[in-house]
Each structure stands twice: as C-alpha cells, then as structure tokens.
MILUM-254158 format. One line per 10 residues: their letters; for each residue x, y, z of N, C-alpha, C, CB. Coordinates in nm, 4 decimals. Atoms other than C-alpha are relative to their C-alpha. Glycine has a CB too. Layout:
REM MILUM-254158
a	X/Y/Z/X/Y/Z/X/Y/Z/X/Y/Z | ...
This chain:
REM MILUM-254158
xxxxxxxxxx	0.0418/-0.1185/-0.0286/0.9171/-0.9271/-1.1143/-0.0928/0.0207/0.0807/-0.0259/0.0519/-0.0865 | 0.0967/-0.0326/-0.0380/0.6227/-0.7876/-0.9293/-0.0199/0.1261/0.0126/-0.0186/-0.0523/0.0821 | 0.0343/-0.1150/0.0136/0.4310/-0.5547/-1.0364/-0.1594/0.0336/0.0600/0.0238/0.0224/-0.1403 | 0.1357/-0.0276/-0.1192/0.1093/-0.4117/-0.8109/-0.0455/0.1498/-0.0666/0.0624/0.0190/0.2148 | 0.0707/-0.1300/0.0528/-0.0883/-0.1608/-0.9873/-0.1097/0.0717/0.0525/-0.0428/-0.0203/-0.1118 | 0.1051/-0.0006/-0.1251/-0.2845/0.0715/-0.7843/-0.1333/0.1110/-0.0802/0.0935/0.0867/0.1819 | 0.0419/-0.0803/0.1850/-0.5729/0.1792/-1.0486/-0.1736/0.0007/0.0552/0.0434/-0.1554/-0.2160 | 0.1149/0.0780/-0.0463/-0.9791/0.2031/-0.9948/-0.0568/-0.1092/-0.0747/-0.0981/0.0801/0.0193 | 0.0468/0.0620/0.0581/-1.0403/-0.0483/-1.1890/0.0433/-0.1424/0.0488/0.0160/0.0432/-0.1138 | -0.0575/0.0907/-0.0695/-0.8553/-0.2785/-0.9708/-0.1007/-0.0942/0.1284/0.1170/0.0832/0.0549
xxxxxxxxxx	0.1171/0.0883/-0.1249/-0.9635/-0.5582/-0.7224/0.0009/0.0669/0.1582/0.0630/-0.1950/0.0306 | -0.0426/-0.0358/-0.1747/-1.0641/-0.4441/-0.3698/-0.0050/-0.1089/0.1170/-0.1084/0.1134/0.0620 | -0.0251/0.1231/-0.1127/-0.9460/-0.6559/-0.0963/-0.0467/0.0308/0.1228/0.1477/-0.0378/0.0267 | 0.0628/-0.0860/-0.0607/-1.1479/-0.6235/0.2214/0.0860/-0.0524/0.0733/-0.1374/0.0200/0.0188 | -0.1066/-0.0068/-0.0599/-0.9264/-0.6003/0.5344/0.0025/-0.1639/0.0535/-0.0002/0.1248/0.1071 | 0.0251/0.1588/-0.0995/-1.0626/-1.0070/0.6763/0.0759/-0.0702/-0.1494/-0.2343/-0.0744/0.0567 | 0.0066/0.1022/0.0584/-0.9109/-1.1252/0.3379/0.1489/-0.0002/-0.0519/-0.1152/-0.0052/-0.0936 | -0.1446/-0.0391/0.0587/-0.5814/-0.9356/0.3507/0.0747/-0.0991/-0.0327/0.0830/0.0738/0.0848 | -0.0809/0.0547/0.0121/-0.3387/-1.2158/0.4340/0.0257/-0.1377/-0.0665/0.0205/0.0138/0.0859 | -0.0310/0.0419/0.0977/-0.4638/-1.4536/0.2320/-0.0081/0.0497/-0.1323/-0.0387/-0.0793/0.0090
xxxxxxxxxx	-0.0932/-0.0403/0.0784/-0.4149/-1.2264/-0.0521/0.1360/-0.0392/0.0172/-0.0067/0.1155/-0.0005 | -0.1139/-0.0074/-0.0024/-0.0723/-1.1774/0.0729/0.0656/-0.1330/-0.0073/0.0277/0.0703/0.0965 | -0.1385/0.1298/-0.0130/0.0318/-1.5479/0.0940/-0.0296/-0.0444/-0.1749/-0.0410/-0.1885/0.1600 | 0.0234/0.0684/0.1580/-0.1094/-1.6338/-0.3125/0.1192/0.1307/-0.0201/-0.2061/0.0030/-0.1085 | -0.1144/-0.0782/0.0989/0.1666/-1.3184/-0.3846/0.0912/-0.0512/0.0320/0.0306/0.1461/0.0021 | -0.1243/0.0731/-0.0504/0.4101/-1.5068/-0.2135/0.0428/-0.0916/-0.0471/0.0006/-0.0388/0.1022 | -0.0090/0.1142/0.0848/0.3119/-1.8281/-0.3979/0.0789/0.0581/-0.1682/-0.1782/-0.0661/-0.0128 | -0.0301/-0.0115/0.2179/0.3308/-1.6229/-0.7366/0.1220/0.0401/0.0514/-0.1032/0.1487/-0.1504 | -0.1346/-0.0267/-0.0291/0.6239/-1.4531/-0.6013/0.1346/-0.0487/-0.0473/0.0028/-0.0185/0.1012 | -0.0794/0.1010/0.0092/0.8150/-1.7517/-0.5921/0.0425/-0.0191/-0.1204/-0.0477/-0.1005/0.0438
xxxxxxxxxx	0.0076/0.0481/0.1245/0.7786/-1.8406/-0.9667/0.0883/0.0626/-0.0735/-0.1181/0.0061/-0.0530 | -0.1156/-0.0169/0.0094/1.0339/-1.5930/-1.0473/-0.0423/0.0771/-0.1679/0.1008/-0.1476/0.0293 | 0.0660/-0.0854/0.1026/0.8529/-1.4148/-1.3481/-0.0801/0.1552/0.0647/-0.1194/-0.1081/-0.0734 | 0.0885/-0.1140/-0.0605/0.6558/-1.0941/-1.3997/-0.1251/-0.0216/0.0333/-0.0124/0.1033/-0.0778 | 0.1828/0.0109/-0.0600/0.3260/-1.1329/-1.2155/-0.0496/0.1569/-0.0293/-0.0240/-0.0426/0.2202 | 0.0698/-0.1006/-0.0357/0.0980/-0.8212/-1.2403/-0.1026/0.0030/0.1018/-0.0432/0.0356/-0.0937 | 0.1490/0.0233/-0.0880/-0.1608/-0.7565/-0.9763/-0.0736/0.1243/0.0431/0.0248/-0.0800/0.1445 | 0.0883/-0.1597/-0.0021/-0.4795/-0.4265/-0.9963/-0.0530/-0.0317/0.0890/-0.1046/0.0629/-0.1126 | 0.0433/0.0259/-0.1122/-0.5684/-0.3691/-0.6828/-0.0676/0.1548/0.0599/0.1222/-0.0694/0.0806 | 0.0584/-0.1177/0.0089/-0.7839/-0.0420/-0.5977/-0.0212/0.0383/0.1499/-0.1266/-0.0059/-0.0876
xxxxxxxxxx	0.0236/-0.0800/-0.1110/-0.7972/-0.0259/-0.1991/0.1578/-0.0441/0.0265/-0.1397/-0.0364/0.1162 | -0.1428/-0.0325/-0.0856/-0.4423/0.0464/0.0134/0.0791/-0.1082/0.0420/-0.0236/0.0724/0.1310 | -0.0610/0.1092/-0.0891/-0.4473/-0.2117/0.2514/0.1543/-0.1168/-0.0646/-0.1505/-0.1019/0.0291 | -0.0611/0.0418/0.1060/-0.2814/-0.4521/-0.0265/0.1513/0.0371/0.0419/-0.0598/0.0646/-0.1329 | -0.0729/-0.0468/0.0182/-0.0336/-0.1953/-0.0696/0.1096/-0.0244/0.1433/-0.0543/0.1123/-0.0475 | -0.0437/0.0052/-0.1070/0.0475/-0.1713/0.2863/0.0356/-0.1449/0.0401/-0.0835/0.0635/0.0750 | -0.0364/0.1347/-0.0558/0.0843/-0.5772/0.3647/0.0641/0.0269/-0.0625/-0.0543/-0.1252/0.0095 | -0.1336/0.0426/0.0722/0.3291/-0.5904/0.0761/0.1231/0.0697/0.0781/-0.0005/0.0507/-0.1680 | -0.1107/-0.0743/-0.1110/0.5206/-0.2944/0.2399/0.0862/-0.0756/0.1189/-0.0840/0.1040/0.0848 | -0.0418/0.1089/-0.1304/0.5335/-0.5024/0.5599/0.1012/-0.1103/-0.0463/-0.1442/-0.0904/0.0619
xxxxxxxxxx	-0.0554/0.1496/0.0268/0.6494/-0.8305/0.3983/0.1670/0.0311/-0.0256/-0.0859/-0.0841/-0.1569 | -0.1803/-0.0142/0.0467/0.9767/-0.6178/0.2145/0.0559/0.0213/0.1924/0.0506/0.2138/-0.1484 | -0.0394/-0.0517/-0.1281/1.0337/-0.5045/0.5921/0.0196/-0.1341/0.0657/-0.1081/0.1024/0.0739 | -0.0050/0.1379/-0.1256/0.9680/-0.8487/0.7612/0.1445/-0.0764/-0.0815/-0.1967/-0.1451/0.0017 | -0.1117/0.0755/0.0843/1.2502/-1.0167/0.4411/-0.1208/-0.0796/-0.0201/0.1590/-0.0722/0.0680 | 0.0994/0.0858/0.1047/0.9380/-1.2140/0.2709/0.0289/0.0019/-0.0991/-0.1228/0.0253/-0.0193 | 0.0120/-0.0913/0.1450/0.9646/-0.9921/-0.0318/0.1042/0.0693/-0.0029/-0.1202/0.1027/-0.0205 | -0.0968/-0.0893/0.0747/1.2508/-0.8510/-0.2232/-0.0059/0.1500/-0.0732/0.0310/-0.0741/-0.0905 | 0.0543/-0.1440/0.0646/1.2374/-0.5064/-0.2376/0.0405/0.0212/-0.1477/0.0631/0.1323/0.0839 | -0.0498/-0.0338/0.0891/1.3939/-0.4995/-0.5572/-0.0413/-0.0594/-0.1336/0.1078/-0.0088/0.0307
xxxxxxxxxx	0.0272/0.0242/0.1007/1.1911/-0.7149/-0.7287/-0.1422/0.0198/0.0481/0.0565/-0.1155/-0.0601 | 0.0777/-0.1023/-0.0593/0.8876/-0.4689/-0.6236/-0.0530/0.0925/-0.0455/0.0436/0.0469/0.0686 | 0.0264/-0.1106/0.0577/0.7140/-0.2225/-0.8426/-0.1595/0.0364/0.0436/0.0309/-0.0172/-0.1534 | 0.1080/-0.0665/-0.0239/0.4198/0.0090/-0.7541/0.0108/0.0577/-0.0908/-0.0240/0.0622/0.1031 | 0.0419/-0.1305/0.0910/0.2299/0.1915/-1.0436/-0.1353/0.0242/0.0474/0.0004/-0.0224/-0.1743 | 0.1218/-0.0492/0.0225/-0.0055/0.4277/-1.0422/0.0100/0.1394/-0.1320/-0.0550/0.0478/0.1605 | -0.0004/-0.0816/0.0850/-0.1021/0.6538/-1.3061/0.1090/0.0099/-0.0928/-0.0196/0.0948/0.0536 | -0.0758/0.0096/0.0808/0.1526/0.4901/-1.5440/0.1347/0.0280/0.0355/-0.0410/0.0584/-0.0850 | -0.1550/-0.0219/-0.0138/0.4318/0.5557/-1.3390/0.0152/-0.1177/0.0784/0.0605/0.1458/0.0738 | -0.0571/0.1371/-0.0796/0.6525/0.2979/-1.2023/0.0501/0.0730/0.1733/0.1776/-0.0830/-0.1128
xxxxxxxxxx	-0.0462/0.0076/-0.0840/0.7106/0.3354/-0.7901/0.0641/-0.0874/0.0909/-0.0471/0.0361/0.0193 | 0.0016/0.1540/-0.0439/0.9608/0.1697/-0.6114/0.0363/0.0534/0.1576/0.1346/-0.1272/-0.0924 | -0.0492/0.0612/-0.1581/1.0457/0.0644/-0.2604/0.0489/-0.0480/0.0383/-0.0291/-0.0431/0.0653 | -0.0931/0.0032/0.0056/1.3221/0.0698/-0.0959/0.0133/-0.1135/0.1548/0.0523/0.1438/-0.0257 | 0.0273/0.1340/-0.1153/1.3880/-0.2366/0.2086/-0.0443/0.0455/0.1265/0.1376/-0.0911/0.0388 | 0.0903/-0.0276/-0.0905/1.2619/-0.0413/0.4449/-0.1598/0.0479/0.0353/0.0548/0.0555/0.0317 | 0.1540/-0.0577/0.0276/0.9078/-0.0177/0.3023/-0.0540/0.1633/-0.0214/-0.0773/-0.0450/0.1245 | 0.0709/-0.1213/-0.0072/0.9185/0.3219/0.2279/0.0332/0.0629/-0.1339/0.0390/0.0889/0.1259 | 0.0279/-0.0439/0.1694/0.8419/0.5382/-0.1205/0.0989/0.1299/0.0537/-0.2113/0.0437/-0.0788 | -0.1063/-0.1365/0.0094/1.1356/0.8434/-0.1664/-0.1319/0.0904/-0.0357/0.1552/-0.0006/-0.1469
xxxxxxxxxx	0.0619/-0.1231/0.0358/0.8869/1.0429/-0.3746/-0.1536/-0.0490/-0.0242/0.0754/0.0730/-0.1351 | 0.1205/0.0424/-0.0118/0.5187/0.9557/-0.2687/-0.0770/0.1030/-0.0969/-0.0438/-0.0063/0.1505 | 0.0549/-0.1004/0.0984/0.2932/1.0608/-0.5531/-0.1225/0.0535/0.0522/-0.0262/-0.0590/-0.1387 | 0.1280/-0.1216/-0.0728/-0.0273/1.2905/-0.4516/-0.1240/-0.1007/-0.0672/-0.0008/0.2262/-0.0853 | 0.0762/0.0771/0.0949/-0.3088/1.0083/-0.5296/-0.0127/-0.1438/0.0791/0.0785/-0.0082/-0.1548 | -0.0894/0.1924/-0.0326/-0.1077/0.6638/-0.4674/-0.0526/-0.0356/0.1765/0.2704/0.0119/0.0006 | 0.0121/0.0531/-0.1547/-0.2820/0.5242/-0.1600/-0.0221/0.0924/0.1261/0.1275/-0.0692/0.0329 | -0.0602/-0.0927/-0.0991/-0.2789/0.8220/0.0522/-0.1812/0.1068/0.0782/0.1515/0.1269/-0.1212 | 0.1038/0.0254/-0.0668/-0.6871/0.8096/0.1421/0.0214/-0.0423/0.1337/-0.0671/-0.0808/-0.0631 | -0.0077/0.0476/-0.0754/-0.6613/0.6451/0.4581/0.0825/0.0950/0.1178/0.0342/-0.1095/-0.0481
xxxxxxxxxx	-0.1271/-0.1085/-0.0683/-0.3472/0.8695/0.5933/-0.0872/0.1408/0.0067/0.1710/0.0252/-0.1242 | 0.1102/-0.0720/0.0280/-0.5728/1.1492/0.5183/-0.0788/0.0487/0.0483/-0.0482/-0.0294/-0.0438 | 0.0708/0.0243/-0.0891/-0.8396/1.0721/0.6827/-0.0105/0.0000/0.1624/-0.0117/-0.0754/-0.0358 | -0.0598/0.0114/-0.1268/-0.6741/0.9673/0.9721/0.0897/0.2015/0.0963/0.1408/-0.1480/-0.0562 | -0.0533/-0.1164/-0.0785/-0.4866/1.3238/0.9767/-0.0771/0.0906/0.0955/0.0486/0.0822/-0.0875 | 0.1182/-0.0943/-0.0271/-0.8165/1.5280/0.9260/-0.0836/-0.0537/0.1376/-0.1060/0.0010/-0.1419 | 0.0051/0.0756/-0.1508/-0.9447/1.2849/1.2558/0.0409/0.0643/0.1290/0.0884/-0.1174/-0.0001 | -0.1381/-0.0904/-0.1388/-0.6385/1.3723/1.4622/-0.0140/0.1748/0.0305/0.2113/-0.0073/-0.0857 | 0.0131/-0.1315/-0.0435/-0.6560/1.7194/1.4272/-0.1589/0.0608/-0.0103/0.1017/0.0828/-0.0867 | 0.1894/-0.0141/-0.0746/-1.1049/1.7375/1.4654/0.0215/0.0325/0.1158/-0.1145/-0.1467/0.0175
xxxxxxxxxx	-0.0224/0.0193/-0.1250/-1.0362/1.6056/1.7595/0.0756/0.0877/0.0875/0.0456/-0.1022/0.0038 | -0.0478/-0.1159/-0.0484/-0.7623/1.8492/1.8557/-0.0674/0.0949/0.0497/0.0568/0.0473/-0.0712 | 0.1144/-0.1545/-0.0172/-0.9623/2.1489/1.7788/-0.0825/-0.0240/0.1338/-0.1433/0.0199/-0.1527 | 0.1027/0.0220/-0.1260/-1.2578/1.9999/1.9496/0.0300/-0.0201/0.1736/-0.0670/-0.1277/-0.0381 | -0.0288/0.0084/-0.1549/-1.1198/1.9539/2.2912/0.0437/0.1085/0.0422/0.0927/-0.0959/0.0449 | -0.0740/-0.1791/-0.0532/-0.9151/2.3305/2.2541/-0.1405/0.0479/0.0260/0.1057/0.1306/-0.1512 | 0.1083/-0.0278/-0.0028/-1.2879/2.4064/2.1797/-0.1056/0.0356/0.1443/-0.0271/-0.0928/-0.0710 | 0.0855/0.0679/-0.1348/-1.4374/2.2382/2.5008/0.0900/0.0354/0.1160/-0.0234/-0.1863/-0.0042 | -0.0982/-0.0137/-0.0271/-1.1470/2.3198/2.6844/-0.0141/0.1854/0.0952/0.0850/-0.0358/-0.1433 | 0.0135/-0.2314/-0.0333/-1.2796/2.7808/2.6433/0.1664/0.0169/-0.0150/-0.0740/0.0911/0.2526
C-alpha cells in the first residue's frame, strides 16, 4: 500500500523532476509493503492519478492523506469527495485566471 501525504512539511517536487520522482514511486510500489511519501506540491498527486489511469499503479493500493483523512482514488484517477484545501491551489488559480480574462474581454468589447 502506498500512502501519499499532502502537507506543509512535505517535500516539494519541481516540475522538472516529476518524472524522476514518479519512477522512484513505481520502483518502491513493487515492494508490496507499506510506503509513506510526504509532499507539499500537487504535481506528484496528479502524476500518480495519471499512473492509475494508465494502469501503471493499482488504485486499490493508493491512499492520499490530507489533514489525517484518507482519500481514496478510483480506477479513473478521480476523487469522489474532494476535501477543500487538498491540491486545489492550481485549479482555483486557473479558474480565477479564466474568469478574469473573460471579464476583461467583455469590458473591452463594451
């Protein structure tokens, strides 16, 4: 079972090293023992979910942990009950950017 903790004290993984980190996870995941990983950036969680969808990881052996709550991922890499604050900074910023751009475009058109 692989446990991925999302927390402030976790390791940040920069985008240039995401695949290297993911390969380590794949190797560790073959051990068939409990492994815990602590991260503070959402990119690794997105990569793990992609790995589930591609069949590289078994979703039944993956648990995300946020604020001491276990979060299950399904075979499509989806989370049914997404907790507020869990890996949601990037999507929120993207949504705000899109809404602000649309508003600006409407204002410029008059």
